[in-house]
C-alpha positions as CSV (number, residue, x, y, z in Angstrom):
1,M,2.5,-49.0,-60.8
2,K,3.3,-45.4,-60.0
3,D,-0.3,-44.8,-58.9
4,N,-0.3,-47.9,-56.8
5,L,2.9,-46.7,-55.0
6,T,1.5,-43.2,-54.4
7,I,-1.7,-44.7,-52.9
8,R,0.4,-46.8,-50.6
9,W,2.5,-43.8,-49.4
10,I,-0.7,-41.8,-48.8
11,I,-2.1,-44.7,-46.7
12,I,1.2,-45.0,-44.7
13,C,1.2,-41.2,-44.1
14,L,-2.4,-41.4,-42.9
15,I,-1.6,-44.3,-40.6
16,W,1.3,-42.3,-39.1
17,A,-0.7,-39.1,-38.9
18,C,-3.4,-40.6,-36.7
19,P,-1.0,-41.5,-33.8
20,L,0.7,-38.1,-34.1
21,I,-2.7,-36.3,-34.0
22,F,-3.8,-38.4,-31.0
23,T,-0.5,-37.7,-29.2
24,H,-0.9,-34.0,-29.7
25,W,-4.5,-34.1,-28.5
26,N,-3.5,-36.2,-25.4
27,I,-0.7,-33.7,-24.5
28,N,-3.2,-30.8,-24.7
29,K,-5.7,-32.7,-22.5
30,I,-2.9,-33.4,-19.9
31,A,-1.9,-29.7,-19.9
32,I,-5.5,-28.6,-19.4
33,T,-6.0,-31.1,-16.6
34,M,-2.8,-30.1,-14.8
35,A,-3.8,-26.4,-15.0
36,E,-7.2,-27.3,-13.4
37,I,-5.5,-29.3,-10.7
38,E,-3.1,-26.4,-10.0
39,K,-6.0,-24.0,-9.8
40,E,-7.9,-26.3,-7.4
41,E,-4.7,-26.6,-5.2
42,I,-4.2,-22.9,-5.1
43,F,-7.9,-22.4,-4.1
44,R,-7.6,-25.1,-1.4
45,L,-4.4,-23.5,0.0
46,D,-6.1,-20.0,0.0
47,N,-9.1,-21.4,1.9
48,L,-6.8,-23.1,4.4
49,F,-4.9,-19.8,4.8
50,W,-8.1,-17.8,5.4
51,K,-9.4,-20.5,7.8
52,N,-6.2,-20.5,9.9
53,N,-5.5,-16.7,9.8
54,S,-8.9,-15.1,9.7
55,G,-8.6,-13.8,13.3
56,N,-5.2,-12.3,12.6
57,I,-6.3,-10.8,9.3
58,S,-9.2,-9.0,11.0
59,K,-6.9,-7.7,13.8
60,V,-4.4,-6.4,11.2
61,S,-7.3,-4.8,9.2
62,T,-8.6,-3.1,12.4
63,K,-5.1,-1.9,13.3
64,K,-4.5,-0.5,9.8
65,D,-7.8,1.5,10.1
66,S,-6.5,3.0,13.4
67,L,-3.2,4.1,11.9
68,A,-4.7,7.1,10.1
69,L,-7.1,9.6,11.6
70,P,-10.2,10.3,9.4
71,V,-10.6,14.1,9.1
72,E,-12.8,16.4,7.2
73,S,-9.9,18.8,6.5
74,I,-6.2,18.9,7.3
75,N,-6.7,22.0,9.6
76,F,-9.4,20.2,11.7
77,G,-7.1,17.2,11.9
78,L,-4.2,19.3,13.1
79,L,-6.3,21.1,15.6
80,S,-7.6,17.8,17.0
81,V,-4.1,16.4,17.2
82,E,-2.8,19.6,18.9
83,N,-5.5,19.4,21.5
84,S,-4.9,15.7,22.1
85,L,-1.2,16.2,22.5
86,K,-1.6,19.1,24.9
87,A,-4.0,17.2,27.0
88,L,-1.8,14.2,27.0
89,A,1.3,16.3,27.9
90,S,-0.5,18.0,30.8
91,K,-1.7,14.6,32.1
92,H,1.9,13.6,32.4
93,K,3.0,16.9,34.0
94,F,4.8,18.3,30.9
95,N,4.7,22.0,30.4
96,E,5.6,24.6,27.8
97,V,4.1,22.5,25.0
98,Q,4.6,23.9,21.5
99,I,3.6,22.2,18.3
100,E,4.9,23.2,14.9
101,S,3.7,21.8,11.5
102,V,5.2,22.3,8.1
103,P,2.3,22.3,5.6
104,A,4.8,22.8,2.7
105,Q,6.1,19.3,3.4
106,T,2.7,17.7,3.5
107,S,2.3,14.5,1.5
108,S,-1.1,13.1,0.4
109,S,-1.5,11.2,3.7
110,S,0.9,12.6,6.4
111,I,2.2,15.8,7.8
112,P,5.4,16.3,9.7
113,L,5.0,17.7,13.2
114,T,7.5,18.9,15.7
115,L,6.6,18.9,19.4
116,Y,8.5,20.8,22.1
117,F,7.9,20.4,25.8
118,E,9.6,20.3,29.1
119,G,9.1,18.0,32.0
120,P,10.6,15.3,34.2
121,F,12.7,12.6,32.5
122,E,10.9,9.8,34.3
123,G,7.6,10.7,32.6
124,I,8.8,10.3,29.0
125,L,8.5,6.5,28.7
126,P,4.9,6.3,30.1
127,W,4.0,9.3,27.9
128,L,5.4,7.6,24.8
129,K,3.5,4.4,25.6
130,T,0.3,6.3,26.1
131,L,1.0,8.2,22.9
132,Q,1.4,4.9,21.0
133,N,-1.8,3.5,22.5
134,E,-4.1,6.5,22.4
135,L,-2.8,8.2,19.2
136,P,-1.6,5.4,16.9
137,Y,-1.9,7.7,13.9
138,L,1.2,9.7,15.2
139,M,4.4,8.0,14.1
140,I,7.6,9.1,16.0
141,R,10.4,10.0,13.6
142,H,13.0,11.5,15.9
143,V,13.4,12.2,19.6
144,K,15.9,14.7,21.0
145,I,16.4,15.1,24.8
146,T,18.3,18.1,26.3
147,T,19.1,18.0,30.0
148,N,19.6,20.9,32.3
149,P,22.1,20.1,35.1
150,F,20.6,22.8,37.4
151,S,17.0,21.5,37.4
152,K,15.2,18.2,37.2
153,L,13.4,19.2,34.1
154,V,14.4,18.0,30.7
155,K,13.6,19.6,27.3
156,F,12.1,17.3,24.7
157,K,11.9,17.7,21.0
158,L,9.8,15.1,19.1
159,Q,9.5,14.9,15.4
160,L,6.3,13.1,14.4
161,Y,4.3,12.2,11.3
162,F,0.6,12.8,11.6
163,R,-1.1,10.3,9.3
164,Y,-4.6,11.2,8.2
165,I,-7.3,10.2,5.7
166,I,-9.6,12.9,4.3
167,N,-13.1,11.8,5.1
168,D,-15.4,12.5,2.1
169,S,-18.6,11.7,3.9
170,V,-19.4,15.1,5.4
171,N,-22.6,15.1,7.5
172,L,-24.7,18.1,6.5
173,T,-27.5,17.7,9.1
């Protein structure tokens, strides 16, 4: 009788184990399916984003490339920037142009520059717009304007950051 009762309990446990195993298997399948659906939805939304914003992304990428000047060395970059700033200043009738750089404060991608010049006050805004358009790798940090009551000329002090990228591909030809 005891053996008969033990066999019945084993059969009952097996009967109940089958639905529990199938329930666990079903929950795992549902979780896997939901994860796949979520991945497909993310992929679909990424494609939609790229489709709708591809023009803007290329513009931003192009603009990012122009925000740093590729140079072979920091000294060549500083010389190039100095020549460009002096040419731009003379174009807008500014004189006594002086440029100072502090190499000790150089980071891995930017150098602080201080630019001193003198000229008419009316010319500063067009000059700043031209600076922004022609030399986007120069970021203005601080502007100080000192007026002289006896002349129409104004003294300007601009603190800039010169952003650069060291170009490793040196042409040896």
